[in-house]
VEXTI-428205 format. One line per field, with one value per atom (N, C-alpha, C, CB): residue number from 1; residue in one letter; z, x, y. Coordinates in steps of 0.1 Angstrom, whole numbers, plus 2048, in hexadecimal, padded with zeros to 3 digits. Each point is the difference from the previous one (the first is absolute). Glycine has a CB too. Example, Ala and Ser with C-alpha at 12.3 -4.5 7.8 and 13.67 -1.06 7.14 Angstrom:
<recs>
num: (1 1 1 1 2 2 2 2)
residuo: (a a a a s s s s)
z: (84E 800 800 80C 7ED 800 808 7EA)
x: (884 7F7 809 7ED 80F 809 7F8 80C)
y: (7C7 80C 80C 7F4 817 80B 80B 7FA)
</recs>
This chain:
<recs>
num: (1 1 1 1 2 2 2 2 3 3 3 3 4 4 4 4 5 5 5 5 6 6 6 6 7 7 7 7 8 8 8 8 9 9 9 9 10 10 10 10 11 11 11 11 12 12 12 12 13 13 13 13 14 14 14 14 15 15 15 15 16 16 16 16 17 17 17 17 18 18 18 18 19 19 19 19 20 20 20 20 21 21 21 21 22 22 22 22 23 23 23 23 24 24 24 24 25 25 25 25 26 26 26 26 27 27 27 27 28 28 28 28 29 29 29 29 30 30 30 30 31 31 31 31 32 32 32 32 33 33 33 33 34 34 34 34 35 35 35 35 36 36 36 36 37 37 37 37 38 38 38 38 39 39 39 39 40 40 40 40 41 41 41 41 42 42 42 42 43 43 43 43 44 44 44 44 45 45 45 45 46 46 46 46 47 47 47 47 48 48 48 48 49 49 49 49 50 50 50 50 51 51 51 51 52 52 52 52 53 53 53 53 54 54 54 54 55 55 55 55 56 56 56 56 57 57 57 57 58 58 58 58 59 59 59 59 60 60 60 60 61 61 61 61 62 62 62 62 63 63 63 63 64 64 64 64 65 65 65 65 66 66 66 66 67 67 67 67 68 68 68 68 69 69 69 69 70 70 70 70 71 71 71 71 72 72 72 72 73 73 73 73 74 74 74 74 75 75 75 75 76 76 76 76 77 77 77 77 78 78 78 78 79 79 79 79 80 80 80 80 81 81 81 81 82 82 82 82 83 83 83 83 84 84 84 84 85 85 85 85 86 86 86 86 87 87 87 87 88 88 88 88 89 89 89 89 90 90 90 90 91 91 91 91 92 92 92 92 93 93 93 93 94 94 94 94 95 95 95 95 96 96 96 96 97 97 97 97 98 98 98 98 99 99 99 99 100 100 100 100 101 101 101 101 102 102 102 102 103 103 103 103 104 104 104 104 105 105 105 105 106 106 106 106 107 107 107 107 108 108 108 108 109 109 109 109 110 110 110 110 111 111 111 111 112 112 112 112 113 113 113 113 114 114 114 114 115 115 115 115 116 116 116 116 117 117 117 117 118 118 118 118 119 119 119 119 120 120 120 120 121 121 121 121 122 122 122 122 123 123 123 123 124 124 124 124 125 125 125 125 126 126 126 126 127 127 127 127)
residuo: (m m m m k k k k v v v v r r r r l l l l d d d d k k k k w w w w l l l l q q q q v v v v a a a a r r r r v v v v f f f f k k k k t t t t r r r r s s s s q q q q a a a a t t t t r r r r a a a a c c c c t t t t l l l l s s s s r r r r v v v v r r r r v v v v n n n n g g g g h h h h v v v v a a a a k k k k p p p p h h h h r r r r a a a a l l l l a a a a l l l l e e e e d d d d t t t t v v v v e e e e i i i i d d d d l l l l r r r r d d d d w w w w t t t t r r r r i i i i l l l l v v v v v v v v q q q q e e e e l l l l r r r r d d d d k k k k t t t t l l l l r r r r k k k k a a a a e e e e a a a a a a a a r r r r v v v v y y y y e e e e d d d d l l l l s s s s p p p p p p p p k k k k p p p p q q q q m m m m d d d d r r r r f f f f e e e e r r r r l l l l a a a a k k k k a a a a p p p p p p p p a a a a r r r r r r r r e e e e r r r r g g g g a a a a g g g g r r r r p p p p s s s s k k k k r r r r d d d d r r r r r r r r e e e e m m m m e e e e k k k k f f f f r r r r d d d d e e e e a a a a e e e e s s s s)
z: (802 7FE 800 80D 7EF 7FC 804 7EC 81C 807 7FB 815 7E8 7FD 80C 7EA 819 80D 804 7FE 7FA 805 808 7EC 80D 806 80B 7EB 81A 80A 80A 7F2 80A 80C 808 7EE 807 804 80A 7E8 813 809 80C 7EF 810 80C 80B 7EF 80B 809 802 80B 7F0 7FF 7FC 7FB 7F8 7FD 801 7F0 80C 804 7F4 812 7E2 7F2 7F7 804 7F3 7F4 7F8 7FD 801 7F9 809 7F2 81C 80A 7FF 813 7EC 7FD 7F3 80F 7E8 7F2 801 7F3 811 804 805 804 808 807 7F7 814 7E4 7F9 7F3 80A 7F1 7F3 80A 7E8 820 807 805 809 7F7 804 813 7E7 81B 80E 805 800 7F6 801 7FB 7FA 80A 7FD 802 805 7F0 803 7FD 7FC 80F 801 7FB 7FA 80F 7FB 7F6 807 7EF 7F3 800 7F5 805 800 7F9 802 801 7F8 7FA 80C 7E8 7FC 806 7EB 80F 80B 7F8 80C 7E8 7F9 7FF 7F4 816 806 805 809 7F0 807 80D 7E6 823 80F 7FF 812 7F6 803 80E 7EC 818 80F 803 802 80C 808 7F7 808 7F1 7FC 80C 7E5 81C 80A 7FA 808 7FB 800 808 7F9 800 80B 7FD 803 804 7FE 806 800 7FA 808 802 7FC 813 805 805 807 7F5 808 807 804 809 808 805 806 7F6 802 7F7 811 7EB 7F6 803 7FB 800 803 7F7 805 802 7FA 800 802 7F4 801 7F6 807 7FD 7F9 7FC 80F 7E6 7FA 803 7ED 81C 804 7F8 813 7E9 7F7 7F5 811 7E4 7F4 7FE 7F6 80E 800 7F9 812 7E1 7FA 808 7E8 81E 805 80D 7F7 80E 80B 80F 7EF 81B 80A 80D 7F6 812 80D 809 800 804 807 808 7FE 80B 808 7F6 813 7E4 7F9 7F4 807 7F7 7F5 807 7F6 817 804 7FE 811 7EB 7FD 7F3 811 7E7 7F1 7FF 7F5 818 7FD 810 7ED 814 80D 802 7FE 80D 801 805 805 7F2 80A 801 7F8 808 800 811 7E9 817 80D 803 7FE 810 808 7F9 81B 7E6 7FA 80A 7F0 80A 809 805 7F2 81B 805 801 80C 7EF 800 808 7ED 81E 807 7FB 811 7F5 7F7 7FA 80F 7F8 7FA 7F0 81C 7E6 7F2 7F4 80D 7F7 7FA 7F8 813 7F7 7FB 7F5 817 7EC 7F8 7F1 819 7E7 7F3 7FA 809 7FC 7FA 7F9 810 7E5 7F4 80A 7E6 816 807 7F9 803 808 7FC 7F7 814 7E0 7F4 7FA 7FC 803 7F9 7F2 816 7DF 7F1 7FF 7F3 807 800 7F9 7FF 808 7FC 800 7F2 817 806 806 801 805 808 80E 7EE 81A 810 804 804 805 805 803 808 7F6 805 80D 7EA 81D 811 7FF 807 7F2 800 800 7F4 804 7FA 80B 7E8 823 80D 807 7FE 805 80C 7FA 809 7EE 7FB 805 7EB 810 804 80D 7EF 81A 80E 806 800 7FB 805 7FD 7F9 7FE 7F8 80A 7EB 818 809 80D 7F2 814 80D 802 800 7F7 7FE 801 7F0 808 801 80A 7EC 81F 809 80C 7F5 80C 80D 7FA 80C)
x: (808 7F8 80B 7EA 810 807 7F5 811 7F9 7F7 809 7F4 806 808 800 7F8 816 805 7F6 818 7E2 7F7 7F3 80A 7F1 7F7 803 7F7 812 807 800 80F 7F7 804 7F0 819 7DC 7F3 7F9 7FF 803 7FC 806 7FC 810 809 800 80B 7EA 7FC 80C 7EC 81E 80B 7FB 80F 7EA 7FA 7F1 815 7E4 7F0 7FC 7FB 809 7FC 80A 7F1 809 809 809 7EE 80A 807 80A 7EC 812 80B 80E 7EA 811 80D 808 7F4 801 807 808 7EF 80B 808 80C 7EE 817 809 80B 7F2 80A 808 804 7F4 806 806 809 7E8 817 807 80E 7E8 81B 80C 800 80C 7E9 7FF 801 7F2 80C 7FD 80E 7E5 81E 80B 7FB 810 7F3 800 80D 7E7 81D 80F 808 7FB 804 80C 7FF 80D 7EA 7FD 7F6 809 7F4 7F6 7F7 80A 7E8 7F5 7F6 805 7F6 7F7 7F2 810 7E5 7F5 7F9 7FA 809 7FD 809 7F4 815 80B 7F9 811 7F2 7F9 808 7F9 800 808 7FF 7F7 813 802 800 80A 7F4 803 80C 7F2 80F 80E 805 807 7F2 809 7FF 7FD 80B 804 7FC 815 7E0 7FA 805 7EF 815 806 7FA 818 7DE 7F9 807 7EC 818 800 7F8 810 7E9 7F5 807 7F2 80D 804 80C 7E7 81A 80A 805 7F8 801 801 801 7F7 810 802 7FA 812 7E1 7FA 809 7E6 81B 805 7FA 80F 7E8 7F9 804 7EE 80F 805 7F2 818 7E7 7F3 7FE 803 7F3 7F9 7F9 7FF 7F5 7F7 7FE 7F6 804 7FE 7F2 813 7E4 7F3 7FD 7FE 7F6 7FB 7F1 80D 7F0 7F1 803 7F2 808 803 7F9 802 805 7FB 7FE 80D 7EE 7FD 80E 7EB 814 80D 807 7F9 7FD 807 807 7EF 80F 802 80D 7E3 820 806 810 7E9 81A 80D 807 7FA 7FD 807 803 7F8 806 809 80E 7EB 818 810 806 7FB 810 809 807 804 7F9 805 80E 7E8 821 80D 806 807 7EF 802 805 7EC 81F 802 7F6 813 7EE 7F1 802 800 7F1 7FF 804 7ED 81B 808 7F3 81B 7E5 7F7 806 7F5 806 803 7F8 808 802 7F6 7F7 810 7EA 7F7 80A 7EC 81D 806 807 806 7FF 801 7F5 812 7E6 7F1 7FE 7F6 80A 7FD 80B 7F5 815 80B 800 80D 7EE 7FF 7F3 80D 7E9 7F3 802 7F3 804 802 7FA 7FA 80D 7F9 7F1 81A 7DF 7F3 802 7F7 803 800 7F4 813 7E4 7F6 808 7EC 809 804 7F9 801 809 7FD 7F0 81B 7DF 7F4 7F3 811 7F2 7F8 7F4 812 7EE 7F8 802 7F1 802 800 802 7EC 81C 801 7F3 817 7E4 7F3 802 7F8 7FE 800 80A 7E7 818 809 810 7EC 816 80E 802 800 7F9 806 801 7FC 7FD 801 80F 7E3 81F 80D 80A 7F8 808 809 805 7F7 7FE 802 804 7EF 80D 806 811 7E6 81B 80F 80A 7F6 805 806 7FE 7FC 7FB 800 809 7EA 819 80B 80F 7EE 811 80F 804 7FC 7FC 801 803 7F1 809 803 80B 7E5)
y: (7F3 80D 80D 7F5 814 80C 80B 7F5 816 80B 808 7F8 813 812 805 808 801 804 809 7FD 80D 809 7F9 810 7E6 7FA 7F5 806 7F9 7F6 80B 7ED 81E 80C 804 80E 7F3 803 7F2 811 7E4 7F5 7FF 7F6 80B 803 80C 7F6 814 80D 804 7FB 808 809 80D 7ED 813 80D 7FE 809 802 7FE 7FE 80E 7F6 7FE 7FB 811 7E9 7FC 80B 7EE 81C 80C 806 805 7FB 806 7F5 80B 7E9 7F8 7FF 7F3 812 802 80B 7F7 816 80B 7FF 806 7F1 7FE 7FA 7FE 7F4 7FA 80B 7E8 820 807 80F 7F8 808 80B 7F8 80F 7E5 7FB 7FC 810 7EF 7FF 7F1 815 7E5 7EF 7F9 802 7F5 7F4 7F6 808 7ED 7F1 7F8 801 7FB 7F7 80B 7E5 828 80A 808 7F2 80C 807 807 7F0 81E 807 7F9 812 7EB 7FD 808 7F2 809 806 7F6 80C 7FD 7FB 7F3 81B 7E3 7F3 7F5 80E 7F3 7F5 7F3 814 7E3 7F2 7FB 7F7 804 7FE 7EF 81A 7E4 7F5 7FA 803 7F3 7FF 801 7F5 810 801 80E 7E2 826 80B 80A 7FD 80C 808 80F 7EE 818 80B 80A 7F5 81A 807 811 7ED 819 809 80D 7F0 81C 809 80A 7FA 808 805 810 7E6 822 80E 7FD 809 7F4 7FF 7F0 81A 7DF 7F3 7F4 809 7EE 7F6 7F5 808 7F2 7F3 7F4 80C 7E6 7F8 7F5 80A 7F0 7F4 7F4 80F 7E7 7F2 7FA 7FA 806 7FB 7F0 813 7EB 7F1 7FA 805 807 7F9 807 7F5 804 809 802 7F8 815 802 80A 7F7 808 80E 805 7F8 7FF 805 809 7E8 822 805 7F6 81A 7E7 7FA 80B 7E8 80F 807 807 7ED 81C 803 7F9 811 7E5 7F6 7F6 801 7FD 7F6 806 7F4 817 806 7FE 813 7ED 800 7F1 814 7E1 7F6 7FC 7FB 811 7FD 806 801 803 807 7FB 81A 7E4 802 80F 7E6 81E 80F 7FF 80B 7FB 800 80E 7E8 821 80F 805 803 803 809 805 805 7FD 80A 80D 7F7 80E 80D 80B 7F8 810 809 80B 7FE 807 807 80E 7EA 81F 80E 808 7FD 80D 806 80E 7F5 810 80D 807 805 800 80C 7F9 80F 7E4 7FC 7FF 7F6 806 800 80E 7F0 81A 80E 801 80C 7F3 804 7F7 806 7F0 7F8 804 7EC 81B 801 80C 7F4 80E 80C 80C 7F0 81A 80F 802 80E 7F5 807 80A 7FB 804 809 803 7F8 816 801 806 803 7F8 807 80E 7E8 81F 80D 805 801 806 804 7F4 810 7E7 7F6 802 7F9 814 807 7FC 801 802 801 7EE 81C 7DD 7F3 800 7FE 7F4 7FB 7FB 7FA 804 7FB 7F6 804 7F4 7F5 802 7F7 812 806 803 808 803 804 7F9 810 7E5 7F7 7F8 7FD 800 7F9 808 7F7 817 809 803 807 7F9 801 7F2 813 7E5 7F0 7FE 7F3 814 804 804 809 806 80A 7F8 819 7E2 7F9 7F6 804 7F4 7F5 807 7F0 816 80A 808 801 804 807 7F3 817 7E1 7F7 7F3 807)
</recs>
């Protein structure tokens, strides 16, 4: 049985949608057995898949080839997770990595939702 890489990444619940998995592959954020992989690559059992996610690299070994979505509890059995623990950032690091709040020129007054988000951002920056 052959399974496309992007489809397997969705079934394994690494990405929420297949289009997100495809985009990660086209941006060279996914490697199979050490080589950058395109979304249409066929996976085999025991392949090592490395996924670069923001500040963390997940390393998964293919244990089962599935192309139909599974329940979340069952999705973990299609791979063996060899990833290092996810790094924990403190509040200051998270704020430093967050994009700055910007408004497009001529966008008008901020909405109530926009104002609340700006106040929340300011409160986090002050504390």
